[in-house]
C-alpha angles and dihedrals in degrees: 000000000000102000095174090056093039093232141117117230113208120190110199144144109264108273121155093202092053091047091050092047091050092049089051093058093080094219095174093231133086110269114213109200115204129183113243114218091223136016123248087250091057091046091049091049091054091047092049091052091050099049096069088057092066106112093010105086131096124225094011138041126225105227101168136025115189121221096225093242094116135083091276091054096044098043102035104020095234135130114224116231116196115205137181120207128023102020095182092052091048091050091048097046099038091040090055090054102038105022116190093348091088141045116208116209134177117252122194114217118224115257116255 
């Protein structure tokens, strides 16, 4: 929701019936419809394939798997994967398996 611009931003897969139903709600604000690169179902499927890899990688450790319900997921259609260890290896290996459906980022673990 963009409160400064008094508008509602909706990321969705193109669907004329959904768009018409949303328009019929009479929300009283401008509704900005944006095409989502992937559906929530697709994002969830990627997430669900990543989770079993936690604790089962070599040279890096997956420490966080996003759910795709954030700006990165909505706007780019990717699930963020936080890793600790060999970032380049993680990008190479996970990228080979998941392609452009993920973004691999380095995560520093707290000391202790």
